[in-house]
Backbone as CSV, one residue per row, in Angstrom:
resi,resn,N_x,N_y,N_z,CA_x,CA_y,CA_z,C_x,C_y,C_z
1,UNK,0.818,-1.161,0.254,-0.046,0.372,0.286,0.431,0.843,0.177
2,UNK,0.619,2.307,-1.209,1.254,3.379,-0.895,0.556,4.344,-0.413
3,UNK,1.031,5.521,0.618,0.292,6.503,1.389,0.946,7.497,1.521
4,UNK,-0.311,8.775,0.576,0.257,9.688,0.750,0.459,10.642,1.696
5,UNK,0.522,11.526,2.762,0.333,12.025,3.873,0.531,13.799,3.429
6,UNK,-0.047,14.556,3.451,0.117,16.084,3.268,-0.252,17.008,4.083
7,UNK,0.602,17.705,4.259,1.024,18.246,6.048,1.812,17.284,6.562
8,UNK,2.227,17.114,6.059,3.305,15.566,6.914,4.157,16.167,7.725
9,UNK,4.425,17.443,7.965,5.502,17.831,8.812,4.485,18.584,9.892
10,UNK,3.240,18.509,10.018,1.863,18.279,11.187,3.201,17.430,12.697
11,UNK,2.478,17.830,13.673,2.094,16.601,15.317,1.287,15.556,14.526
12,UNK,0.318,15.468,13.798,-0.541,13.816,13.536,0.243,13.662,12.335
13,UNK,0.614,14.662,11.040,1.334,13.858,10.529,3.098,12.951,10.769
14,UNK,3.272,13.887,11.682,4.179,13.231,11.952,3.990,11.916,12.680
15,UNK,3.270,11.725,13.796,2.401,10.624,14.598,2.477,9.441,13.149
16,UNK,1.784,9.941,12.645,0.923,8.649,11.966,1.697,8.326,11.023
17,UNK,2.744,8.756,10.147,3.737,8.639,9.366,4.903,7.290,11.022
18,UNK,5.145,7.264,11.802,5.766,6.181,12.968,4.948,5.447,13.269
19,UNK,3.223,5.323,13.385,2.554,4.741,13.588,2.221,3.530,12.680
20,UNK,2.218,3.847,11.226,2.075,3.004,9.737,3.536,3.354,9.845
21,UNK,4.858,3.318,9.987,6.181,2.189,10.288,6.313,1.333,10.392
22,UNK,5.805,1.429,12.321,5.287,0.690,13.175,4.798,-0.024,12.936
23,UNK,3.510,-0.227,12.035,2.630,-1.012,12.301,2.255,-1.613,11.146
24,UNK,2.588,-1.305,9.712,2.075,-2.105,8.621,3.568,-1.522,7.861
25,UNK,3.028,-2.413,6.796,4.023,-2.218,5.603,4.290,-1.110,4.586
26,UNK,3.458,-0.641,4.380,3.138,0.651,3.993,4.082,1.921,3.919
27,UNK,4.730,2.359,2.312,5.251,3.001,1.859,4.631,4.071,1.905
28,UNK,5.976,5.135,2.016,4.920,6.645,2.335,5.362,7.951,1.138
29,UNK,4.438,8.756,1.667,5.413,9.967,0.228,4.753,11.144,1.694
30,UNK,5.171,11.431,2.072,6.004,12.719,2.745,6.445,14.097,2.346
31,UNK,4.961,14.735,2.158,4.209,16.183,1.658,3.943,17.178,2.684
32,UNK,5.343,17.899,2.378,4.705,19.207,3.233,5.668,20.531,2.212
33,UNK,5.212,21.862,2.796,6.261,22.672,2.365,7.942,22.322,3.118
34,UNK,8.649,22.367,2.615,10.569,22.721,2.518,10.251,20.919,3.768
35,UNK,9.390,20.255,2.991,10.165,18.682,3.697,10.956,18.210,4.102
36,UNK,12.035,18.202,2.545,13.525,17.885,2.465,14.185,18.470,3.579
37,UNK,13.827,19.605,4.142,14.643,20.633,5.329,13.492,20.237,6.405
38,UNK,12.406,19.698,7.327,11.656,20.197,8.249,11.585,18.513,8.815
39,UNK,11.623,17.361,7.595,11.417,15.912,8.223,12.863,15.509,8.041
40,UNK,13.115,14.262,8.465,13.617,13.169,8.781,13.407,11.814,8.457
41,UNK,13.996,11.471,7.570,13.526,9.587,7.065,14.377,8.729,7.770
42,UNK,13.240,8.003,8.145,13.987,6.818,8.779,13.907,5.666,8.279
43,UNK,13.219,5.741,7.270,13.401,4.181,7.079,13.857,4.559,4.963
44,UNK,14.188,4.467,4.310,14.317,5.303,2.965,13.949,4.672,2.044
45,UNK,13.667,3.865,2.242,12.933,2.495,1.389,11.654,2.054,1.528
46,UNK,11.318,3.027,2.544,9.710,3.134,2.546,9.710,4.662,2.579
47,UNK,10.346,5.348,2.471,10.194,6.649,2.770,10.367,7.664,1.885
48,UNK,9.982,8.224,1.049,10.157,9.651,0.523,9.729,10.971,0.681
49,UNK,10.516,12.061,0.694,10.369,12.994,0.917,9.684,14.180,-0.654
50,UNK,8.483,14.689,-0.127,7.719,15.488,-1.562,7.530,17.303,-0.574
51,UNK,8.895,18.313,-1.392,8.525,19.243,-0.846,7.671,20.166,-2.001
52,UNK,6.671,20.419,-1.526,5.358,21.302,-2.807,4.289,21.908,-1.254
53,UNK,3.153,22.587,-2.016,2.619,23.807,-1.423,0.637,22.976,-1.766
54,UNK,0.265,22.877,-0.225,-0.905,21.431,-1.081,-2.090,22.726,-2.001
55,UNK,-1.952,24.093,-2.704,-2.573,24.476,-4.160,-1.761,24.212,-5.422
56,UNK,-0.454,23.515,-4.792,0.446,23.032,-6.468,-0.584,21.851,-7.021
57,UNK,-1.222,21.821,-8.314,-2.056,20.398,-8.518,-0.879,20.021,-9.430
58,UNK,0.005,20.586,-9.510,1.279,19.633,-10.839,2.293,19.286,-10.083
59,UNK,1.867,19.749,-9.435,2.798,19.092,-8.226,2.236,17.314,-7.376
60,UNK,1.212,18.253,-6.461,0.664,17.262,-6.041,0.315,16.256,-6.318
61,UNK,-0.035,15.750,-8.349,-0.983,15.367,-9.500,0.290,14.057,-9.569
62,UNK,1.930,15.269,-10.058,2.977,14.174,-9.551,3.000,12.740,-8.481
63,UNK,3.333,14.057,-7.287,3.695,12.987,-6.527,2.615,11.475,-5.808
64,UNK,1.116,12.525,-6.409,-0.159,10.841,-6.666,-0.172,10.099,-6.892
65,UNK,0.900,10.272,-8.782,0.917,8.515,-9.177,1.152,7.708,-8.617
66,UNK,0.547,6.308,-8.873,0.541,4.927,-7.830,0.224,5.181,-6.272
67,UNK,-0.590,5.456,-5.601,-0.708,6.603,-4.215,-1.965,5.630,-4.268
68,UNK,-2.327,4.973,-3.547,-3.881,4.154,-2.754,-4.088,4.930,-2.277
69,UNK,-3.796,5.962,-1.361,-4.793,6.613,0.207,-4.335,7.693,-0.187
70,UNK,-4.900,9.023,0.219,-4.192,9.905,0.426,-4.074,10.423,2.102
71,UNK,-3.852,11.501,3.058,-4.254,11.646,4.162,-4.300,13.296,3.873
72,UNK,-5.189,14.018,4.243,-4.665,15.885,4.304,-5.129,16.058,5.796
73,UNK,-4.132,16.984,6.159,-4.337,17.800,7.605,-4.140,19.332,6.761
74,UNK,-5.792,19.781,6.951,-5.333,21.275,6.346,-6.907,21.271,6.291
75,UNK,-7.784,21.099,7.452,-9.471,21.261,7.920,-9.753,21.979,7.326
76,UNK,-9.553,23.830,7.447,-10.007,24.669,7.052,-10.230,25.395,5.486
77,UNK,-9.011,24.300,5.071,-7.895,25.534,4.109,-9.261,25.130,2.388
78,UNK,-10.036,25.622,2.113,-10.799,25.055,0.988,-10.333,25.015,-0.432
79,UNK,-9.677,26.163,-0.806,-8.069,26.256,-1.742,-7.674,24.962,-2.150
80,UNK,-6.946,24.797,-0.522,-6.177,23.294,-0.654,-6.923,22.440,-0.525
81,UNK,-8.527,21.785,-0.721,-9.003,21.028,-0.640,-9.655,20.484,-1.838
82,UNK,-9.769,21.255,-2.549,-10.249,22.263,-3.932,-8.928,21.373,-4.850
83,UNK,-7.608,21.744,-4.858,-6.913,21.507,-5.456,-6.141,20.018,-5.242
84,UNK,-6.562,19.570,-3.961,-6.334,18.373,-3.472,-7.067,16.729,-3.914
85,UNK,-8.419,18.128,-4.119,-9.261,17.118,-4.756,-9.188,17.033,-6.590
86,UNK,-8.046,17.932,-6.915,-8.995,18.029,-8.449,-7.209,17.238,-9.053
87,UNK,-6.001,17.095,-8.155,-5.356,16.229,-8.335,-5.691,14.871,-8.075
88,UNK,-6.428,14.211,-7.747,-6.432,12.817,-7.068,-7.720,12.863,-8.324
89,UNK,-8.583,13.406,-9.190,-9.151,13.545,-9.811,-7.905,12.318,-11.228
90,UNK,-6.988,13.485,-11.763,-6.485,13.756,-12.438,-5.003,12.684,-12.422
91,UNK,-4.831,12.110,-11.158,-4.289,10.790,-10.850,-4.996,9.922,-10.740
92,UNK,-6.397,9.836,-10.392,-7.266,7.680,-10.844,-7.036,7.550,-9.881
93,UNK,-7.027,8.789,-8.075,-7.058,8.108,-6.985,-8.530,9.232,-6.167
94,UNK,-9.123,7.846,-5.616,-10.308,8.082,-4.852,-10.364,8.096,-3.230
95,UNK,-9.544,7.437,-2.851,-9.375,7.154,-1.232,-9.075,8.075,-0.604
96,UNK,-9.396,8.268,0.433,-9.223,10.056,0.958,-9.558,9.554,2.885
97,UNK,-8.931,10.202,3.414,-8.920,10.007,4.530,-8.642,11.496,5.266
98,UNK,-9.438,12.672,5.418,-9.673,14.000,5.877,-9.496,14.501,7.344
99,UNK,-8.380,14.962,7.872,-8.570,15.549,9.239,-10.131,17.133,9.166
100,UNK,-11.303,16.973,9.696,-12.030,18.400,10.343,-11.699,18.212,11.660
101,UNK,-12.803,19.300,11.727,-13.083,19.604,13.116,-15.158,19.423,13.742
102,UNK,-15.422,19.746,14.952,-16.398,18.559,15.520,-16.962,20.335,14.907
103,UNK,-18.247,20.051,15.097,-19.207,21.194,15.276,-19.739,21.296,13.615
104,UNK,-19.030,20.775,12.690,-19.480,21.418,11.631,-20.856,21.364,10.829
105,UNK,-21.712,19.831,11.411,-23.342,19.578,11.268,-24.071,20.130,12.250
106,UNK,-23.799,20.657,13.429,-23.864,21.583,14.842,-24.283,20.145,15.495
107,UNK,-23.311,19.937,14.801,-23.891,17.915,15.850,-23.509,18.383,17.344
108,UNK,-23.045,19.008,18.296,-22.224,18.951,19.628,-22.985,19.795,20.618
109,UNK,-23.708,18.836,21.679,-24.889,19.393,21.903,-24.410,19.796,23.659
110,UNK,-25.090,21.026,24.029,-25.297,21.294,25.498,-23.786,22.256,25.944
111,UNK,-23.945,22.477,26.880,-22.698,23.582,27.476,-21.312,22.951,26.280
112,UNK,-20.741,21.891,26.228,-20.262,21.618,25.246,-20.160,22.297,23.806
113,UNK,-20.779,21.857,23.803,-21.659,22.797,22.010,-21.257,23.964,21.667
114,UNK,-21.742,24.585,22.778,-21.758,25.871,23.257,-20.183,27.118,23.768
115,UNK,-19.546,26.189,24.595,-18.234,27.065,24.677,-17.183,26.414,23.348
116,UNK,-17.380,25.023,22.823,-16.872,24.748,21.213,-16.893,25.783,20.548
117,UNK,-17.944,26.533,20.412,-18.088,27.400,19.116,-17.511,28.877,19.801
118,UNK,-18.319,29.284,21.207,-17.651,30.321,21.986,-15.306,30.310,21.315
119,UNK,-15.323,29.192,21.868,-13.914,29.577,21.541,-13.496,29.059,19.764
120,UNK,-14.186,27.703,18.965,-13.704,27.974,18.183,-13.903,28.978,16.872
121,UNK,-15.319,30.219,17.052,-16.095,31.004,16.162,-16.593,30.082,14.702
122,UNK,-18.135,30.689,15.624,-19.399,30.145,14.124,-18.575,30.224,12.736
123,UNK,-17.950,31.049,12.158,-17.180,31.838,11.242,-16.184,30.933,10.610
124,UNK,-15.411,30.194,11.861,-14.299,29.792,11.831,-14.801,28.123,10.796
125,UNK,-16.350,27.493,11.466,-16.451,26.103,12.217,-17.387,26.711,10.068
126,UNK,-17.926,27.064,9.651,-18.590,27.516,8.699,-17.372,27.325,7.071
127,UNK,-16.144,27.846,7.663,-15.446,27.577,7.285,-14.380,26.400,6.776
128,UNK,-14.813,25.286,7.750,-14.265,24.050,8.364,-15.237,23.346,7.404
129,UNK,-16.345,23.255,7.449,-17.688,22.689,6.731,-16.882,22.550,5.365
130,UNK,-17.194,24.208,4.677,-17.489,24.670,3.526,-16.051,23.783,2.715
131,UNK,-14.907,23.876,3.568,-13.301,22.787,2.955,-13.859,21.383,2.910
132,UNK,-14.347,20.735,3.740,-15.003,19.503,4.610,-16.142,19.086,3.225
133,UNK,-17.092,20.103,2.842,-17.837,19.063,1.768,-17.672,19.264,0.206
134,UNK,-16.064,19.904,0.319,-15.161,19.048,-1.206,-15.257,17.661,-1.464
135,UNK,-15.289,16.719,-0.541,-14.526,16.149,-0.537,-16.117,14.392,0.105
136,UNK,-16.968,14.683,0.104,-18.167,14.646,1.036,-19.237,14.172,-0.129
137,UNK,-18.757,13.014,-0.776,-19.520,13.284,-2.054,-19.073,12.445,-2.697
138,UNK,-19.688,11.402,-3.403,-19.521,9.946,-4.211,-18.452,10.375,-5.105
139,UNK,-17.695,11.037,-5.257,-16.748,11.187,-6.058,-15.440,10.977,-5.460
140,UNK,-15.335,10.227,-4.423,-14.012,9.480,-3.727,-14.603,8.943,-2.138
141,UNK,-13.890,7.883,-2.898,-14.011,7.436,-1.532,-13.590,7.594,-0.136
142,UNK,-14.405,8.411,0.865,-13.659,9.475,2.048,-14.386,8.979,3.491
143,UNK,-12.874,9.923,4.274,-13.812,9.159,5.588,-13.045,10.569,6.065
144,UNK,-14.095,11.266,6.475,-13.742,11.995,7.651,-13.614,12.147,8.923
145,UNK,-12.879,12.778,9.773,-12.407,12.976,11.356,-12.728,14.208,11.388
146,UNK,-13.710,14.022,12.520,-14.411,15.061,12.844,-13.443,15.161,14.570
147,UNK,-11.857,15.715,14.504,-11.900,16.130,15.701,-12.054,16.558,16.574
148,UNK,-11.902,16.262,17.584,-12.176,17.330,19.354,-10.562,17.810,19.300
149,UNK,-11.380,18.487,20.828,-9.782,19.341,21.147,-8.412,18.222,21.487
150,UNK,-7.579,18.697,21.222,-6.843,17.521,21.015,-5.412,17.922,22.168
151,UNK,-4.720,17.023,22.447,-3.670,17.039,23.180,-2.759,15.985,23.204
152,UNK,-1.557,15.782,23.850,-0.552,15.129,23.388,-0.336,14.284,24.826
153,UNK,-1.011,12.931,24.614,-0.428,11.638,26.450,0.411,10.148,25.300
154,UNK,1.669,10.125,25.933,2.291,8.580,24.744,1.552,7.943,25.659
155,UNK,1.640,7.009,24.472,1.273,5.675,25.055,-0.614,5.700,25.136
156,UNK,-1.444,6.717,25.036,-2.807,6.958,24.710,-3.571,6.861,23.886
157,UNK,-3.634,5.865,23.316,-4.565,5.618,21.986,-5.797,5.474,22.251
158,UNK,-6.382,5.459,22.621,-7.758,5.063,23.303,-8.403,6.218,22.479
159,UNK,-9.317,5.938,21.879,-10.637,7.063,20.795,-12.079,5.985,20.511
160,UNK,-12.677,6.250,20.548,-14.390,6.459,20.314,-15.369,7.209,19.466
161,UNK,-16.186,6.448,18.182,-16.139,6.531,17.111,-17.925,7.165,17.056
162,UNK,-18.146,8.724,16.576,-19.639,8.638,16.593,-20.442,8.690,15.333
163,UNK,-20.958,8.720,15.234,-21.456,8.888,13.123,-22.150,9.895,13.084
164,UNK,-21.923,10.956,11.671,-22.887,11.841,10.505,-24.026,11.532,11.252
165,UNK,-24.776,12.144,12.011,-26.662,12.362,12.359,-26.113,12.011,13.748
166,UNK,-25.420,11.512,14.456,-25.079,11.285,16.222,-24.612,12.834,16.844
167,UNK,-25.517,12.686,17.790,-24.111,14.046,18.605,-23.434,13.538,18.646
168,UNK,-22.678,14.308,19.301,-20.435,14.581,19.376,-20.753,13.883,20.849
169,UNK,-20.017,12.841,21.215,-20.066,13.124,23.068,-17.707,12.630,22.878
170,UNK,-17.461,13.499,23.682,-16.114,13.988,24.033,-15.972,15.038,23.761
171,UNK,-15.676,15.733,24.817,-14.172,16.827,24.783,-12.581,16.759,24.419
172,UNK,-12.484,15.792,24.612,-11.249,15.916,23.898,-10.591,13.946,23.389
173,UNK,-9.326,14.405,22.344,-9.116,13.349,22.432,-7.053,13.264,22.135
174,UNK,-6.220,12.576,22.243,-5.192,12.569,21.836,-4.445,12.699,20.978
175,UNK,-3.568,12.526,20.235,-3.149,12.679,18.702,-2.707,11.318,18.718
176,UNK,-2.194,11.259,19.480,-1.717,9.557,19.970,-2.789,8.774,19.279
177,UNK,-3.854,9.185,19.525,-4.764,8.235,19.300,-5.112,8.426,18.383
178,UNK,-5.898,9.905,17.368,-6.238,9.883,15.978,-5.030,9.200,14.882
179,UNK,-3.681,9.564,15.525,-2.930,8.242,14.712,-3.285,7.343,14.678
180,UNK,-3.422,6.291,15.755,-3.492,5.273,16.113,-5.033,4.716,14.785
181,UNK,-6.158,5.260,15.167,-7.475,5.686,14.369,-6.599,5.474,12.349
182,UNK,-5.513,6.195,11.923,-5.348,6.577,10.287,-4.533,5.577,10.661
183,UNK,-4.217,4.050,11.420,-3.765,3.005,10.866,-4.713,1.999,11.191
184,UNK,-5.610,1.953,11.912,-7.177,1.450,12.180,-7.572,1.317,10.147
185,UNK,-7.911,2.442,10.726,-8.690,3.118,9.123,-7.996,2.262,7.222
186,UNK,-6.476,2.464,7.107,-6.032,2.187,6.949,-6.004,1.100,6.218
187,UNK,-5.758,-0.535,7.566,-5.667,-1.474,7.314,-6.655,-2.368,7.781
188,UNK,-8.036,-1.730,8.003,-9.176,-2.332,7.864,-9.392,-2.924,6.622
189,UNK,-9.942,-4.080,6.452,-9.783,-5.073,5.563,-11.170,-4.866,4.770
190,UNK,-12.581,-4.366,5.696,-13.637,-4.110,5.011,-13.812,-3.059,4.361
191,UNK,-15.436,-2.862,4.267,-15.700,-0.932,4.318,-16.311,-0.301,5.139
192,UNK,-16.119,-0.790,6.714,-16.845,0.355,7.750,-16.243,1.739,7.417
193,UNK,-15.130,1.799,7.331,-15.120,3.110,6.929,-14.578,4.188,6.104
194,UNK,-15.365,3.396,5.194,-15.458,3.875,3.584,-16.993,4.765,3.973
195,UNK,-16.951,5.846,2.896,-17.666,7.242,3.146,-18.493,6.848,4.565
196,UNK,-17.377,7.791,5.666,-18.420,8.217,6.904,-17.516,9.657,7.577
197,UNK,-18.636,9.791,7.973,-18.076,10.968,8.370,-17.921,10.998,10.067
198,UNK,-16.450,10.713,11.114,-16.453,10.126,12.131,-16.569,11.181,13.088
199,UNK,-17.385,11.171,14.587,-16.691,12.015,15.525,-15.536,11.497,16.337
200,UNK,-14.519,12.062,16.667,-13.613,11.126,16.943,-13.430,12.109,18.430
201,UNK,-13.200,10.994,19.568,-12.826,11.956,20.340,-12.226,10.710,21.896
202,UNK,-11.752,10.492,23.436,-11.559,9.810,24.280,-12.994,9.379,25.134
203,UNK,-12.962,7.896,24.907,-14.100,7.253,26.158,-14.066,8.559,27.189
204,UNK,-14.831,8.621,28.173,-15.340,8.547,29.663,-14.541,10.526,29.278
205,UNK,-15.031,11.249,28.608,-14.750,13.121,28.413,-15.761,13.261,28.237
206,UNK,-17.095,13.442,28.331,-18.330,13.906,28.151,-18.582,14.777,29.063
207,UNK,-17.837,15.976,28.691,-17.362,17.120,29.450,-17.654,17.980,29.330
208,UNK,-17.940,19.273,30.167,-18.372,20.692,29.921,-17.020,20.877,28.618
209,UNK,-15.708,20.462,28.960,-15.498,21.478,27.781,-13.540,20.490,28.335
210,UNK,-12.947,20.810,27.399,-11.541,19.713,27.905,-10.824,20.026,28.973
211,UNK,-10.297,18.838,29.795,-9.193,19.192,31.038,-8.395,19.784,31.108
212,UNK,-8.424,20.324,29.610,-7.176,21.184,29.785,-7.280,22.670,30.228
213,UNK,-8.448,22.782,29.856,-8.488,24.410,30.041,-9.684,24.625,30.999
């Protein structure tokens, strides 16, 4: 399996890279601005670095040749999503996993929902919803990850999922858990993650706000 990670220099991109190399036999293309300066290759036989901008369609298309799965870490950038979608169509790639945020369907109830809207901003949530909509259609085999508030905790890979149409639960989740979920999605032998928009949180964190606020 060949996986392209867009925004690979971010925290989740780095953690997903490590988890994929450790738990799968996939080969990876790590795409980011100045990737060759910002990232190190632990296994040159399985990892290739690609310098590029997320709106550069020709460069994106070039690095999508032979790719099976694209992971995107650019939640609210609609222009980037449109460029990536154009490149995927040109390269004949359909499978995409994209990071988004909670609240894009007004699915977060109660005090936590109000806190989240106040902290993120209603306009920003609308922007992310529009950007996410670029891939949420039958043209792509998509998995959308609506991530709750993120933090780091080594060894904590616990996550729970809610489906589109269900109330979102859970005020926080670790980036380590998101990286593990990405591994679980790309290694799934059935279609349970296909054409799904998943709320992602940590079990037993259904609070009014994250513990670190």
